[in-house]
C-alpha positions in Angstrom: 1.7 -17.9 -4.9 2.4 -16.4 -1.5 0.9 -13.0 -0.7 2.0 -10.6 2.0 -0.2 -7.5 2.9 1.1 -4.8 5.3 -1.4 -3.1 7.5 -3.9 -6.0 7.5 -5.5 -5.6 11.0 -8.5 -3.6 9.6 -10.0 -1.8 6.7 -9.0 -2.7 3.2 -5.9 -4.6 4.3 -8.0 -7.0 6.5 -10.5 -7.3 3.6 -7.8 -8.2 1.1 -6.3 -10.8 3.5 -9.8 -12.3 3.9 -10.3 -12.3 0.1 -7.2 -14.2 -0.7 -7.5 -16.7 2.1 -10.9 -17.6 1.1 -9.6 -18.1 -2.5 -7.2 -20.6 -1.1 -4.1 -18.5 -1.5 -1.3 -18.6 1.0 -1.8 -15.0 2.3 -0.2 -13.4 5.3 -0.9 -10.0 6.9 1.1 -7.7 9.1 0.2 -5.2 11.9 2.0 -2.9 14.1 0.2 -4.5 17.1 -0.7 -8.0 15.7 -3.4 -10.2 17.0 -4.2 -13.8 15.9 -2.3 -14.8 12.8 -0.9 -11.5 11.9 2.7 -10.9 11.7 4.4 -8.1 13.7 5.6 -5.2 11.4 6.0 -1.4 12.3 6.5 0.0 8.8 8.2 3.0 10.1 11.1 0.8 11.6 13.9 -0.6 9.5 14.6 -3.0 12.3 11.1 -4.2 12.3 11.0 -4.7 8.5 14.3 -6.7 8.7 13.0 -8.8 11.6 10.0 -9.6 9.4 12.3 -10.7 6.7 14.3 -12.9 9.0 11.0 -14.5 10.3 10.0 -15.3 6.6 13.3 -17.0 6.3 13.7 -16.7 2.5 10.0 -17.4 1.7 9.4 -16.5 -1.9 6.7 -13.8 -2.2 4.6 -13.6 -5.3 2.7 -10.4 -4.4 3.6 -7.7 -1.8 0.8 -5.4 -1.2 2.0 -2.3 0.6 -1.3 -1.2 2.2 -0.3 0.2 5.7 -1.1 4.0 5.7 -2.5 6.7 8.0 -4.5 9.9 7.4 -3.1 12.0 10.3 -4.4 15.6 9.2 -8.1 14.9 8.7 -9.9 17.9 9.8 -6.9 20.1 10.3 -7.1 23.9 9.7 -4.7 25.8 7.4 -4.3 28.5 10.0 -3.4 26.5 13.1 -3.0 22.9 12.0 -0.6 20.6 10.2 2.1 20.7 12.9 5.6 19.2 12.2 4.9 16.1 14.2 1.9 15.2 11.8 4.1 15.7 8.8 6.7 13.3 10.1 4.2 10.7 11.2 2.4 10.8 7.8 5.6 10.5 5.7 7.3 7.9 8.1 4.3 5.7 7.5 2.9 6.5 4.0 6.2 6.8 2.3 9.2 5.5 4.1 7.3 2.7 5.4 6.6 1.5 1.9 10.3 1.9 1.0 11.5 0.0 4.1 9.0 -2.8 3.6 10.0 -3.4 -0.1 13.7 -2.9 0.8 13.6 -5.7 3.4 11.6 -8.1 1.3 13.5 -7.8 -1.9 15.2 -11.0 -1.6 11.8 -12.8 -1.1 10.3 -11.0 -4.1 13.4 -11.9 -6.2 13.0 -15.4 -5.1 9.3 -15.5 -6.0 9.7 -13.4 -9.2 7.1 -11.3 -7.4 5.4 -8.1 -8.0 4.4 -5.1 -5.8 1.2 -3.3 -5.4 1.4 0.1 -3.6 -1.8 1.6 -2.4 -1.7 5.4 -3.0 -4.7 7.6 -3.6 -6.2 9.7 -6.3 -5.6 12.5 -3.8 -1.9 12.1 -4.6 -2.5 13.2 -8.2 -0.8 16.4 -9.0 -3.5 17.2 -11.5 -6.2 17.0 -8.9 -5.8 19.8 -6.3 -9.0 20.7 -4.6 -7.2 21.8 -1.6 -6.9 20.7 2.1 -5.5 17.4 3.6 -2.0 18.5 2.7 -0.1 15.9 4.5 -2.1 13.1 3.2 -2.1 14.3 -0.3 1.6 15.1 -0.2 2.5 11.7 1.2 0.3 9.9 -1.5 2.1 11.9 -4.3 5.5 10.9 -2.8 4.7 7.3 -2.7 3.4 7.4 -6.3 6.8 9.0 -7.2 8.6 6.3 -5.2 6.5 3.5 -6.9 7.1 4.7 -10.3 11.0 4.9 -9.8 11.0 1.5 -8.3 9.1 0.3 -11.3 12.0 1.5 -13.4 14.7 0.0 -11.3 13.1 -3.4 -10.8 11.7 -3.9 -14.2 15.0 -5.6 -15.5 14.6 -8.1 -12.7 11.1 -9.0 -13.9 9.5 -7.3 -10.8 6.5 -5.3 -11.7 5.2 -2.4 -9.5 1.8 -0.9 -9.7 0.4 2.0 -7.8 -3.4 1.9 -7.0 -6.3 4.1 -5.7 -8.6 1.8 -3.8 -11.6 4.2 -4.2 -13.3 6.2 -1.4 -14.2 3.2 0.7 -16.5 2.7 3.7 -13.8 1.9 6.4 -12.8 3.7 9.5 -10.5 5.9 7.5 -13.0 6.6 4.6 -16.0 7.1 6.9 -19.6 6.2 6.5 -20.3 8.6 3.6 -17.7 7.0 1.4 -18.8 5.9 -2.1 -18.1 2.0 -2.2 -18.0 -0.9 0.0 -14.7 -2.8 1.0 -16.0 -5.8 -1.1 -16.3 -3.6 -4.2 -12.8 -2.1 -3.5 -11.2 -5.5 -3.0 -12.8 -7.1 -6.0 -11.4 -4.4 -8.2 -7.9 -4.2 -6.6 -7.4 -7.8 -6.8 -8.3 -7.9 -10.5 -5.8 -5.0 -11.0 -3.1 -6.9 -9.0 -3.6 -10.1 -11.1 -3.3 -8.1 -14.3 -0.1 -6.2 -13.5 2.9 -7.2 -15.4 6.3 -5.8 -16.3 4.5 -4.4 -19.5 2.3 -2.4 -17.3 4.7 -1.5 -14.5 4.5 2.0 -13.1 0.8 2.2 -13.8 -1.4 4.5 -11.6 -4.8 3.1 -11.6 -8.1 3.0 -9.8 -9.7 0.0 -8.3 -12.0 -0.1 -11.3 -9.1 0.0 -13.9 -9.4 3.7 -14.7 -6.0 5.3 -15.3 -5.3 8.1 -13.0 -3.5 11.3 -14.1 -0.2 11.7 -12.4 
């Protein structure tokens, strides 16, 4: 099975790529500014996504992991922060970028009878609203909605879509005070991805298998 991971230059994406490669899987990662064996992909650009699809030349994909994401509003104040440019940047990467990646690679997923894993966040749950981080929370809620609707549309083709919370992870984004290591997150996420089927499509789960309220 061929696995493709977006946003694999650092953090959880890089750790997932290492995990699958060490397991002997044919795994590829992308980055906006790639180095080494990473493939170029700016998820905010439809042209870049289509260029990646052409580069893959019909390669069947068994698992597409939409991991690329940003947290542009960390530390912003309600009174003076959250400018329009940050909103546009956050949604372009965290929502539109997921859609463009899936759209461009649908032929590859169809060829591989593959499945799609979207990394969202428990911060996107409408039932959990502690305040703050408005752009990140809103974009993760939007990509949850996107994933669940894609699950409905792609189920007749046998393509399952799962939406996942990786945990609060000790990465550059999560910070040093986060709760779990990348190894813990990756072990749990890879198990969730393996368990995903059309029967469970549209699920919203934490890395440890806990169902998250929408």
